ROSE-4610 file (N, C-alpha, C; in Angstrom, 1 decimal, always signed):
// ROSE-4610
residu = [M/M/M/A/A/A/T/T/T/A/A/A/P/P/P/V/V/V/P/P/P/K/K/K/R/R/R/D/D/D/Q/Q/Q/L/L/L/G/G/G/L/L/L/P/P/P/Y/Y/Y/R/R/R/P/P/P/F/F/F/L/L/L/Y/Y/Y/T/T/T/L/L/L/E/E/E/Q/Q/Q/I/I/I/Q/Q/Q/D/D/D/L/L/L/L/L/L/L/L/L/L/L/L/D/D/D/D/D/D/L/L/L/N/N/N/P/P/P/F/F/F/L/L/L/Y/Y/Y/Y/Y/Y/D/D/D/R/R/R/R/R/R/S/S/S/V/V/V/G/G/G/I/I/I/H/H/H/H/H/H/P/P/P/Q/Q/Q/F/F/F/L/L/L/R/R/R/T/T/T/I/I/I/N/N/N/L/L/L/S/S/S/P/P/P/D/D/D/G/G/G/V/V/V/A/A/A/P/P/P/A/A/A/W/W/W/R/R/R/V/V/V/E/E/E/E/E/E/E/E/E/E/E/E/L/L/L/I/I/I/R/R/R/W/W/W/M/M/M/H/H/H/N/N/N/R/R/R/G/G/G/F/F/F/R/R/R/V/V/V/M/M/M/S/S/S/R/R/R/Y/Y/Y/E/E/E/R/R/R/R/R/R/R/R/R]
num = [1/1/1/2/2/2/3/3/3/4/4/4/5/5/5/6/6/6/7/7/7/8/8/8/9/9/9/10/10/10/11/11/11/12/12/12/13/13/13/14/14/14/15/15/15/16/16/16/17/17/17/18/18/18/19/19/19/20/20/20/21/21/21/22/22/22/23/23/23/24/24/24/25/25/25/26/26/26/27/27/27/28/28/28/29/29/29/30/30/30/31/31/31/32/32/32/33/33/33/34/34/34/35/35/35/36/36/36/37/37/37/38/38/38/39/39/39/40/40/40/41/41/41/42/42/42/43/43/43/44/44/44/45/45/45/46/46/46/47/47/47/48/48/48/49/49/49/50/50/50/51/51/51/52/52/52/53/53/53/54/54/54/55/55/55/56/56/56/57/57/57/58/58/58/59/59/59/60/60/60/61/61/61/62/62/62/63/63/63/64/64/64/65/65/65/66/66/66/67/67/67/68/68/68/69/69/69/70/70/70/71/71/71/72/72/72/73/73/73/74/74/74/75/75/75/76/76/76/77/77/77/78/78/78/79/79/79/80/80/80/81/81/81/82/82/82/83/83/83/84/84/84/85/85/85/86/86/86/87/87/87/88/88/88/89/89/89/90/90/90/91/91/91/92/92/92/93/93/93/94/94/94]
x = [+0.9/+0.3/+0.8/+0.4/+1.4/+0.6/+1.8/+1.4/+1.4/+0.7/+1.1/+2.5/+3.2/+4.3/+4.1/+4.8/+4.5/+5.0/+3.8/+3.9/+5.6/+6.0/+7.3/+7.0/+8.0/+7.9/+7.2/+7.8/+7.1/+5.2/+4.7/+3.6/+2.6/+3.4/+2.2/+2.3/+3.3/+2.9/+4.0/+5.1/+5.8/+6.9/+7.6/+9.1/+9.6/+10.9/+11.8/+13.1/+13.4/+14.3/+14.2/+14.5/+14.2/+14.2/+13.9/+14.0/+13.1/+13.1/+12.5/+10.8/+10.1/+9.1/+8.6/+8.2/+7.8/+6.4/+5.8/+4.7/+3.3/+3.6/+2.5/+2.3/+3.8/+3.5/+2.7/+3.2/+1.8/+0.7/-0.1/-1.1/-1.5/-1.0/-1.5/-1.8/-0.9/-0.8/-1.9/-1.9/-3.6/-4.7/-4.5/-6.1/-6.0/-5.5/-6.0/-5.8/-7.0/-6.6/-5.7/-5.7/-4.5/-3.9/-2.5/-1.9/-1.0/-1.5/-1.3/-1.2/-2.8/-3.4/-2.4/-1.7/-1.0/+1.0/+1.1/+2.8/+3.4/+4.5/+5.1/+6.7/+6.6/+7.8/+8.8/+10.0/+11.6/+11.7/+12.1/+13.0/+12.3/+10.9/+9.7/+8.8/+8.0/+6.9/+7.7/+6.6/+6.8/+6.3/+6.9/+6.8/+7.5/+7.3/+7.8/+7.2/+7.5/+7.3/+5.8/+4.8/+4.0/+3.6/+4.0/+3.6/+2.7/+1.6/+0.4/+0.3/+1.9/+2.3/+3.2/+3.3/+4.4/+5.3/+6.9/+7.5/+8.5/+8.6/+9.3/+10.3/+11.0/+12.5/+12.7/+13.2/+13.9/+14.7/+15.1/+16.3/+16.9/+16.9/+17.6/+17.9/+19.0/+20.1/+19.5/+19.7/+19.0/+19.0/+17.9/+17.8/+17.1/+16.9/+16.5/+14.6/+13.8/+12.6/+12.8/+11.9/+11.7/+11.4/+12.0/+11.7/+11.3/+10.5/+10.1/+9.7/+10.5/+10.5/+10.5/+9.5/+9.6/+10.0/+10.8/+11.7/+11.1/+11.1/+10.0/+10.0/+10.3/+10.4/+9.6/+9.6/+8.9/+7.9/+7.0/+6.2/+5.5/+5.8/+5.3/+5.4/+5.5/+5.7/+4.0/+4.0/+3.2/+2.1/+1.9/+0.7/+0.3/+1.0/+1.3/+0.5/+0.9/+0.6/-1.2/-1.6/-3.4/-3.9/-3.7/-4.5/-4.7/-3.8/-3.6/-3.3/-4.0/-3.6/-3.5/-2.6/-2.3/-3.5/-3.6/-5.0/-4.4/-4.8/-4.2/-4.8/-4.3/-4.3/-6.3/-6.4/-7.9/-8.9/-8.6/-9.3/-9.6/-8.4/-8.6/-9.2/-9.4/-10.2/-11.8/-12.2/-13.6/-14.4]
y = [-1.1/+0.0/+1.7/+2.3/+3.2/+4.4/+5.4/+6.3/+7.3/+8.5/+10.1/+10.6/+11.3/+11.5/+12.9/+12.7/+14.4/+15.4/+16.1/+17.9/+18.1/+19.5/+19.6/+21.1/+21.6/+22.8/+24.2/+24.2/+25.8/+25.5/+23.7/+23.7/+24.0/+23.8/+24.0/+25.4/+26.2/+27.2/+27.9/+26.7/+26.8/+27.9/+28.2/+29.1/+28.3/+29.1/+28.8/+27.9/+28.4/+28.1/+27.1/+25.8/+24.9/+25.6/+25.1/+25.9/+24.7/+24.8/+24.2/+24.6/+23.8/+24.6/+24.3/+25.1/+25.0/+24.4/+23.5/+23.4/+24.3/+25.4/+26.6/+26.9/+27.2/+27.6/+26.7/+25.4/+24.3/+24.1/+24.5/+25.0/+26.3/+27.4/+28.2/+27.9/+27.0/+27.1/+25.9/+24.9/+24.5/+24.3/+25.2/+26.0/+24.7/+24.4/+23.1/+23.8/+23.3/+24.1/+22.7/+21.7/+20.7/+19.9/+19.8/+19.4/+18.0/+18.0/+16.4/+15.0/+15.2/+13.7/+13.3/+13.9/+13.8/+14.0/+13.6/+13.8/+13.3/+12.5/+11.1/+11.9/+11.9/+12.5/+12.1/+12.1/+11.2/+11.2/+10.2/+9.4/+9.6/+9.9/+9.7/+9.1/+9.2/+7.9/+6.8/+6.2/+4.6/+4.1/+3.2/+1.8/+2.8/+2.4/+2.4/+3.6/+5.1/+6.1/+5.5/+5.8/+5.2/+6.3/+6.3/+7.0/+8.4/+8.1/+9.0/+9.9/+9.9/+10.9/+11.7/+12.7/+13.7/+14.0/+13.1/+13.2/+14.7/+15.4/+16.2/+16.1/+16.9/+16.3/+17.8/+17.0/+18.4/+18.2/+20.3/+20.8/+20.6/+20.9/+21.3/+20.1/+20.6/+19.4/+18.9/+17.8/+17.6/+18.3/+18.3/+19.3/+20.0/+20.2/+21.7/+21.3/+22.3/+22.2/+22.2/+20.9/+20.6/+22.1/+22.0/+22.9/+22.1/+21.5/+20.4/+21.6/+21.1/+21.3/+20.1/+20.7/+19.5/+20.0/+19.2/+19.1/+19.6/+20.4/+21.1/+19.7/+18.8/+17.4/+16.9/+16.3/+15.6/+16.2/+18.0/+18.1/+18.0/+18.5/+17.8/+16.6/+16.0/+13.9/+14.0/+14.2/+14.4/+15.0/+15.9/+16.9/+16.1/+15.1/+14.4/+13.2/+12.6/+11.1/+11.4/+12.4/+12.9/+13.6/+13.3/+13.8/+15.3/+16.3/+17.4/+17.7/+18.3/+18.7/+20.0/+20.6/+21.0/+22.1/+23.2/+24.0/+25.3/+25.7/+27.0/+28.0/+29.3/+30.8/+30.6/+30.9/+30.9/+30.2/+28.7/+27.7/+28.1/+28.7/+29.3/+30.8/+31.3/+32.5/+32.2/+30.8/+30.7/+30.6]
z = [+0.0/-0.2/+0.3/-0.4/-1.1/+0.0/+0.6/+1.5/+0.3/+1.0/+0.4/+1.0/+0.0/+0.7/+1.3/+2.3/+3.8/+3.0/+3.4/+2.8/+3.5/+2.6/+3.0/+3.6/+4.4/+5.3/+4.7/+3.4/+2.6/+2.2/+2.2/+1.7/+2.7/+4.1/+5.6/+5.8/+5.5/+6.2/+7.0/+7.6/+8.2/+8.2/+9.0/+8.8/+8.3/+7.3/+6.8/+7.6/+8.6/+9.3/+10.3/+10.3/+11.4/+12.8/+13.8/+15.3/+15.9/+17.0/+18.2/+18.5/+18.6/+18.8/+20.4/+21.2/+22.5/+22.7/+23.5/+23.8/+23.5/+24.0/+23.8/+22.7/+21.9/+20.7/+19.4/+20.1/+19.3/+19.5/+20.9/+21.3/+20.7/+20.5/+20.0/+17.9/+17.6/+16.2/+16.1/+16.5/+16.4/+16.8/+17.9/+18.5/+19.8/+20.5/+21.4/+22.6/+23.7/+24.9/+25.6/+25.4/+26.6/+25.0/+24.9/+24.2/+24.8/+26.2/+26.8/+26.8/+25.8/+25.5/+23.7/+23.3/+22.1/+21.9/+23.3/+23.7/+24.1/+23.4/+23.8/+24.5/+26.4/+26.5/+26.5/+25.7/+25.6/+27.1/+27.4/+28.0/+29.7/+29.6/+30.3/+30.7/+29.5/+29.0/+29.0/+29.2/+29.3/+27.9/+27.5/+26.4/+25.2/+24.0/+22.7/+22.3/+21.7/+21.1/+19.6/+19.8/+18.8/+17.7/+16.9/+15.6/+15.4/+15.9/+16.6/+17.8/+18.6/+19.3/+19.0/+19.7/+19.0/+20.1/+19.9/+20.8/+21.2/+22.5/+22.7/+23.9/+23.5/+23.6/+25.1/+26.2/+27.5/+27.0/+27.1/+26.9/+28.0/+29.3/+30.6/+30.9/+31.3/+32.3/+33.6/+33.9/+35.2/+36.4/+37.1/+38.7/+37.8/+36.6/+36.5/+36.1/+36.3/+35.5/+34.3/+33.3/+32.4/+31.0/+30.4/+29.1/+28.1/+27.6/+26.6/+25.1/+24.2/+22.7/+21.8/+20.6/+19.7/+18.4/+17.7/+16.6/+15.3/+14.3/+13.4/+12.1/+11.9/+11.1/+11.9/+13.5/+14.7/+14.1/+14.0/+13.8/+13.1/+11.8/+10.6/+10.0/+11.0/+10.5/+11.4/+12.4/+13.4/+12.7/+11.9/+10.7/+10.1/+9.4/+8.5/+9.1/+9.7/+10.7/+10.5/+11.6/+12.3/+11.1/+9.8/+9.1/+8.1/+8.9/+8.5/+7.0/+6.2/+4.8/+4.8/+3.5/+3.0/+2.4/+2.8/+2.2/+1.2/+0.4/-0.3/+0.1/-0.2/+0.3/+0.2/-1.0/-1.0/-0.7/-0.1/+0.6/+2.5/+2.8/+3.8/+4.2/+3.4/+3.3/+3.5/+2.9/+2.8/+4.8]
């Protein structure tokens, strides 16, 4: 079974330079009240990372409050896996 190609950064309207998104930025981007049901905390969550979960990485050192971030490629992969589709500029205006 062939799968559809993963949309590129430009097609999704994401910034060109790659960076790490904060969880708050993703919540605002997707208009979600609670992002936690969709997250897999790297090195904290139990079990194997399932593709339907968004892998988050802790950037802070041990003993400091965690600073969770999501890589841009991971966000694109997750959005494609969850069924987000690319809309043209004209479709968004409706």
